[in-house]
C-alpha positions as a Markdown table, in Angstrom:
| # | Residue | x | y | z |
|---|---|---|---|---|
| 1 | Met | 14.6 | -14.2 | 30.2 |
| 2 | Gln | 11.7 | -12.4 | 30.0 |
| 3 | Leu | 9.9 | -12.2 | 26.3 |
| 4 | Phe | 6.8 | -11.1 | 27.3 |
| 5 | Arg | 5.8 | -7.8 | 29.3 |
| 6 | Arg | 2.4 | -7.4 | 30.7 |
| 7 | Ser | 0.8 | -3.6 | 30.5 |
| 8 | Gly | -3.2 | -3.4 | 31.6 |
| 9 | Arg | -4.8 | -6.0 | 30.0 |
| 10 | Thr | -2.7 | -6.8 | 27.1 |
| 11 | Ile | 0.4 | -8.6 | 27.0 |
| 12 | Glu | 3.8 | -7.5 | 24.8 |
| 13 | Leu | 6.7 | -8.3 | 23.6 |
| 14 | Thr | 9.8 | -7.1 | 25.3 |
| 15 | Leu | 12.6 | -6.2 | 23.2 |
| 16 | Leu | 14.2 | -9.8 | 23.2 |
| 17 | Gly | 11.1 | -11.1 | 22.7 |
| 18 | Ala | 10.4 | -8.7 | 19.1 |
| 19 | Glu | 14.1 | -10.4 | 18.0 |
| 20 | Leu | 13.1 | -13.7 | 18.9 |
| 21 | Leu | 10.3 | -13.5 | 16.6 |
| 22 | Thr | 12.1 | -12.8 | 14.2 |
| 23 | Tyr | 14.1 | -15.8 | 13.7 |
| 24 | Thr | 11.1 | -17.3 | 14.5 |
| 25 | Asn | 9.0 | -16.0 | 11.7 |
| 26 | Arg | 12.2 | -17.6 | 10.1 |
| 27 | Ala | 12.4 | -20.4 | 10.9 |
| 28 | Phe | 8.5 | -21.2 | 9.8 |
| 29 | Ala | 9.3 | -20.0 | 6.4 |
| 30 | Ala | 12.4 | -22.0 | 5.9 |
| 31 | Gln | 10.2 | -25.1 | 7.2 |
| 32 | Gln | 7.5 | -24.1 | 5.1 |
| 33 | Glu | 9.9 | -23.8 | 1.8 |
| 34 | Ala | 10.9 | -27.5 | 2.6 |
| 35 | Ala | 7.9 | -29.2 | 2.7 |
| 36 | Glu | 6.9 | -27.9 | -0.6 |
| 37 | Leu | 10.2 | -28.6 | -2.2 |
| 38 | Leu | 9.7 | -32.3 | -1.4 |
| 39 | Gln | 6.5 | -32.2 | -2.4 |
| 40 | Gly | 7.2 | -30.5 | -5.5 |
| 41 | Thr | 6.6 | -27.0 | -7.1 |
| 42 | Ser | 3.6 | -27.8 | -9.0 |
| 43 | Arg | 1.6 | -28.2 | -5.9 |
| 44 | Val | -1.4 | -26.3 | -5.5 |
| 45 | Pro | -2.1 | -23.8 | -3.3 |
| 46 | Thr | -3.2 | -23.9 | -0.3 |
| 47 | Gly | -3.3 | -22.7 | 3.6 |
| 48 | Thr | -3.1 | -18.4 | 3.9 |
| 49 | Leu | -1.6 | -16.2 | 2.2 |
| 50 | Arg | -0.8 | -13.0 | 4.8 |
| 51 | Leu | -0.7 | -10.2 | 2.6 |
| 52 | Gly | -0.3 | -6.5 | 3.4 |
| 53 | Ala | -1.5 | -3.2 | 1.4 |
| 54 | Asp | -0.9 | 0.5 | 2.0 |
| 55 | Gly | -4.8 | 0.3 | 0.5 |
| 56 | Pro | -7.5 | -2.0 | 0.1 |
| 57 | Phe | -8.5 | -0.5 | -3.5 |
| 58 | His | -5.7 | -2.6 | -6.0 |
| 59 | Ala | -5.5 | -5.2 | -3.6 |
| 60 | Met | -9.3 | -6.3 | -4.0 |
| 61 | Pro | -9.4 | -7.2 | -7.6 |
| 62 | Leu | -6.5 | -9.3 | -7.0 |
| 63 | Ile | -7.6 | -11.3 | -3.9 |
| 64 | Ala | -11.1 | -11.8 | -5.7 |
| 65 | Thr | -9.1 | -13.3 | -8.7 |
| 66 | Phe | -7.2 | -15.3 | -6.4 |
| 67 | Ser | -10.0 | -17.0 | -4.2 |
| 68 | Ala | -11.8 | -17.8 | -7.5 |
| 69 | Arg | -8.9 | -19.8 | -8.8 |
| 70 | His | -7.2 | -21.1 | -5.4 |
| 71 | Arg | -11.0 | -22.2 | -3.5 |
| 72 | Gly | -8.0 | -24.2 | -1.1 |
| 73 | Ala | -7.0 | -21.2 | -0.2 |
| 74 | Arg | -7.0 | -18.6 | 2.6 |
| 75 | Ile | -6.6 | -14.9 | 2.8 |
| 76 | Arg | -5.2 | -13.0 | 5.8 |
| 77 | Met | -5.3 | -9.4 | 5.1 |
| 78 | Thr | -4.1 | -6.2 | 6.9 |
| 79 | Val | -3.6 | -2.9 | 6.2 |
| 80 | Gly | -1.2 | 0.0 | 6.9 |
| 81 | Asn | 1.1 | 2.9 | 5.9 |
| 82 | Ala | 3.8 | 1.5 | 3.2 |
| 83 | Gln | 6.9 | 2.1 | 6.1 |
| 84 | Arg | 4.9 | -0.8 | 8.7 |
| 85 | Val | 3.7 | -3.3 | 5.5 |
| 86 | Leu | 7.4 | -3.0 | 3.5 |
| 87 | Ala | 8.7 | -4.2 | 7.6 |
| 88 | Ala | 6.0 | -7.1 | 8.7 |
| 89 | Leu | 7.8 | -8.1 | 4.7 |
| 90 | Ile | 10.9 | -8.1 | 5.3 |
| 91 | Asp | 10.2 | -9.4 | 9.2 |
| 92 | Ile | 8.0 | -12.3 | 7.0 |
| 93 | Arg | 5.4 | -11.4 | 8.7 |
| 94 | Leu | 3.5 | -11.1 | 5.6 |
| 95 | Asp | 4.2 | -13.2 | 2.4 |
| 96 | Ile | 2.7 | -10.9 | 0.0 |
| 97 | Ala | 2.6 | -7.0 | 0.1 |
| 98 | Val | 0.3 | -4.4 | -2.6 |
| 99 | Leu | 2.5 | -1.1 | -2.2 |
| 100 | Ala | 3.1 | 2.2 | -3.9 |
| 101 | Arg | 7.2 | 2.7 | -4.7 |
| 102 | Val | 9.3 | -0.2 | -3.4 |
| 103 | Pro | 12.8 | 0.3 | -2.3 |
| 104 | Gly | 16.0 | -0.6 | -4.5 |
| 105 | Asp | 16.4 | -4.0 | -2.2 |
| 106 | Pro | 17.8 | -6.8 | -3.8 |
| 107 | Gln | 16.7 | -9.3 | -1.4 |
| 108 | Leu | 12.4 | -7.7 | -2.6 |
| 109 | His | 11.0 | -9.3 | -5.7 |
| 110 | Ala | 8.4 | -7.0 | -7.4 |
| 111 | Val | 6.1 | -7.2 | -10.1 |
| 112 | Pro | 5.0 | -3.5 | -11.4 |
| 113 | Leu | 1.0 | -3.1 | -11.5 |
| 114 | Trp | 0.4 | 0.2 | -12.7 |
| 115 | His | 0.8 | 4.0 | -12.2 |
| 116 | Asp | -2.1 | 6.2 | -11.1 |
| 117 | Pro | -2.0 | 10.3 | -10.9 |
| 118 | Val | -2.6 | 12.0 | -7.4 |
| 119 | His | -5.6 | 14.1 | -7.3 |
| 120 | Val | -6.1 | 16.8 | -4.7 |
| 121 | Leu | -9.0 | 16.1 | -2.6 |
| 122 | Leu | -11.6 | 19.2 | -1.4 |
| 123 | Pro | -14.5 | 19.6 | 0.3 |
| 124 | Arg | -17.6 | 20.0 | -2.2 |
| 125 | Asp | -17.9 | 23.7 | -1.4 |
| 126 | His | -14.5 | 24.9 | -1.5 |
| 127 | Pro | -13.7 | 27.3 | -4.1 |
| 128 | Leu | -10.7 | 25.5 | -5.6 |
| 129 | Ala | -12.9 | 23.2 | -6.2 |
| 130 | Arg | -14.7 | 25.6 | -9.3 |
| 131 | Leu | -11.3 | 24.7 | -10.9 |
| 132 | Arg | -10.6 | 22.1 | -13.8 |
| 133 | Thr | -7.6 | 21.4 | -12.7 |
| 134 | Val | -5.6 | 23.4 | -9.5 |
| 135 | Pro | -2.3 | 24.7 | -10.0 |
| 136 | Ala | 0.3 | 23.5 | -7.2 |
| 137 | Ser | 1.1 | 26.7 | -6.2 |
| 138 | Leu | -2.6 | 27.7 | -5.5 |
| 139 | Ile | -2.5 | 24.0 | -2.7 |
| 140 | Ala | 0.9 | 25.2 | -1.3 |
| 141 | Gln | -1.2 | 28.0 | -0.2 |
| 142 | Glu | -4.1 | 26.3 | 1.5 |
| 143 | Arg | -4.7 | 24.9 | 4.9 |
| 144 | Leu | -3.6 | 20.9 | 4.5 |
| 145 | Val | -4.5 | 17.9 | 5.5 |
| 146 | Met | -1.3 | 15.5 | 5.6 |
| 147 | Arg | -1.3 | 11.5 | 6.2 |
| 148 | Glu | 1.5 | 10.7 | 8.6 |
| 149 | Ala | 4.6 | 9.9 | 8.5 |
| 150 | Gly | 6.0 | 6.9 | 6.3 |
| 151 | Ser | 2.5 | 7.3 | 4.8 |
| 152 | Met | 3.4 | 6.9 | 0.7 |
| 153 | Thr | 1.0 | 9.1 | -1.0 |
| 154 | Arg | 2.4 | 11.7 | 1.3 |
| 155 | Glu | 6.0 | 11.0 | 0.7 |
| 156 | Thr | 5.2 | 11.0 | -3.2 |
| 157 | Val | 3.4 | 14.4 | -2.5 |
| 158 | Glu | 6.2 | 15.9 | -0.4 |
| 159 | Arg | 8.9 | 14.8 | -3.4 |
| 160 | Ala | 6.6 | 16.2 | -6.2 |
| 161 | Phe | 6.5 | 20.0 | -5.1 |
| 162 | Ala | 9.4 | 20.2 | -3.6 |
| 163 | Ala | 10.7 | 19.2 | -6.8 |
| 164 | Val | 9.2 | 22.8 | -8.0 |
| 165 | Asp | 10.3 | 24.8 | -5.1 |
| 166 | Leu | 7.0 | 24.1 | -3.6 |
| 167 | Pro | 7.5 | 22.9 | 0.3 |
| 168 | Leu | 4.5 | 21.9 | 1.5 |
| 169 | Thr | 3.6 | 22.2 | 5.9 |
| 170 | Pro | 0.8 | 20.3 | 7.1 |
| 171 | Trp | -1.5 | 22.0 | 9.3 |
| 172 | Met | -3.1 | 19.0 | 10.3 |
| 173 | Glu | -2.1 | 15.1 | 10.3 |
| 174 | Val | -3.8 | 12.4 | 10.4 |
| 175 | Glu | -3.0 | 8.4 | 10.6 |
| 176 | Gly | -5.1 | 6.3 | 7.6 |
| 177 | Arg | -6.9 | 7.3 | 4.7 |
| 178 | Glu | -10.4 | 7.2 | 5.7 |
| 179 | Ala | -9.3 | 9.6 | 9.0 |
| 180 | Ser | -7.7 | 12.0 | 6.1 |
| 181 | Arg | -10.9 | 11.9 | 4.5 |
| 182 | Glu | -13.2 | 12.4 | 6.8 |
| 183 | Ala | -11.4 | 15.2 | 8.1 |
| 184 | Ile | -11.6 | 16.9 | 4.7 |
| 185 | Ala | -15.0 | 16.3 | 4.3 |
| 186 | Ala | -15.3 | 18.5 | 7.3 |
| 187 | Gly | -13.8 | 21.4 | 6.0 |
| 188 | Leu | -10.5 | 20.7 | 8.0 |
| 189 | Gly | -8.9 | 21.7 | 5.4 |
| 190 | Ile | -7.5 | 20.4 | 1.8 |
| 191 | Gly | -5.5 | 16.8 | 0.8 |
| 192 | Phe | -4.4 | 14.3 | -1.4 |
| 193 | Met | -6.1 | 11.1 | -2.8 |
| 194 | Ser | -4.4 | 8.4 | -5.6 |
| 195 | Ala | -7.1 | 8.6 | -8.6 |
| 196 | Gly | -7.6 | 4.5 | -8.7 |
| 197 | Glu | -8.5 | 5.2 | -5.2 |
| 198 | Leu | -11.1 | 8.0 | -5.2 |
| 199 | Thr | -14.7 | 7.3 | -4.6 |
| 200 | Pro | -17.9 | 9.0 | -5.3 |
| 201 | Asp | -18.5 | 11.2 | -1.9 |
| 202 | Pro | -21.0 | 13.8 | -2.3 |
| 203 | Arg | -18.8 | 16.2 | 0.2 |
| 204 | Leu | -15.9 | 16.6 | -1.7 |
| 205 | Ala | -14.6 | 16.7 | -5.0 |
| 206 | Ser | -10.9 | 15.8 | -6.5 |
| 207 | Arg | -9.1 | 17.6 | -8.9 |
| 208 | Pro | -6.1 | 17.2 | -11.3 |
| 209 | Ile | -2.8 | 19.1 | -9.9 |
| 210 | Gly | -1.8 | 21.5 | -12.5 |
| 211 | Gly | 2.1 | 22.4 | -12.9 |
| 212 | Cys | 3.1 | 19.6 | -10.8 |
| 213 | Arg | 3.4 | 16.0 | -11.9 |
| 214 | Val | 2.5 | 13.5 | -8.9 |
| 215 | Glu | 2.0 | 9.6 | -9.8 |
| 216 | Met | 2.2 | 6.6 | -7.8 |
| 217 | Asp | 3.7 | 3.5 | -9.2 |
| 218 | Glu | 1.8 | 0.5 | -7.5 |
| 219 | Tyr | 3.8 | -3.0 | -7.1 |
| 220 | Val | 3.0 | -6.3 | -5.6 |
| 221 | Val | 6.2 | -7.8 | -3.6 |
| 222 | Cys | 7.4 | -10.3 | -2.0 |
| 223 | Leu | 11.2 | -11.8 | -0.2 |
| 224 | Arg | 12.9 | -12.7 | -3.2 |
| 225 | Glu | 13.7 | -16.4 | -1.6 |
| 226 | Arg | 10.0 | -17.1 | -1.3 |
| 227 | Gln | 8.8 | -16.2 | -4.3 |
| 228 | Arg | 9.2 | -20.3 | -5.6 |
| 229 | Leu | 6.3 | -20.4 | -2.5 |
| 230 | Ala | 3.2 | -22.1 | -4.2 |
| 231 | Ile | 0.8 | -19.5 | -2.7 |
| 232 | Val | 3.4 | -17.0 | -3.5 |
| 233 | Arg | 4.1 | -17.8 | -6.9 |
| 234 | Ala | 0.2 | -18.2 | -7.5 |
| 235 | Phe | -0.4 | -14.5 | -6.6 |
| 236 | Leu | 2.1 | -13.1 | -8.5 |
| 237 | Asp | 0.9 | -14.9 | -11.3 |
| 238 | Ile | -2.7 | -12.8 | -11.0 |
| 239 | Ala | -1.1 | -9.2 | -10.4 |
| 240 | Ala | 1.1 | -9.9 | -13.8 |
| 241 | Glu | -2.0 | -10.8 | -15.7 |
| 242 | Ala | -3.5 | -7.7 | -14.1 |
| 243 | Ser | -0.8 | -5.6 | -15.0 |
| 244 | Arg | -0.9 | -7.3 | -18.9 |
| 245 | Ala | -4.7 | -6.4 | -19.1 |
| 246 | Arg | -4.4 | -2.8 | -17.8 |
| 247 | Arg | -1.6 | -2.2 | -20.1 |
| 248 | Ala | -3.2 | -3.6 | -23.1 |
| 249 | Val | -6.6 | -1.3 | -22.7 |
| 250 | Ala | -4.2 | 2.1 | -22.1 |
| 251 | Ala | -2.5 | 1.0 | -25.0 |
| 252 | Pro | -3.1 | 3.8 | -28.0 |
| 253 | Gly | -4.9 | 2.1 | -30.7 |
């Protein structure tokens, strides 16, 4: 049976190969869980934590704490849109995911991190950049640079604008956060970005959105059946600590 096919200099899985890989991942995961059960649940985290995220900004502080606390463990990180990262988590190609919004799936265990408002991102010299808050009705009239289908930022924005009867039509679609920033900086249109992901850039201005509530929640997610693994549990504990610390800072008084 053919499991691989050659395409030029690359080798790809066939449909059968991809299906077999799912079963193989589950077999190795079960072996890892069985070994940890026999060695005791208090075992110090070692090995490699396979982590996926829909953006690096929320994940990196957690990784820094994890690596400082568990020097015997390593991290292998991938970044992609939420749809792809979630699919890899369910297929056990990842151990942990840091994602905005998680579907109500009983096989998933999620630790809420925090929520951030989404801002409109504009070229520094754009007329709307003179406003402190940009009305949603004006944003809907502009040329919009939108992330690819499967992006949680795009899904969140479209859902929020639709709730106030302002459907959005992308003028340009780009894949990836950095490509979106560069397109906006080049004056190709305006777009959207979570406030927690904004970094200083003299070419760009960000403004709150008026007349439309647009917020993104962020979670650390794993498969419920794998949350007892030492390396997974250690990262979940750090996420819970970070969430409590942020809530304490945000609490009034």
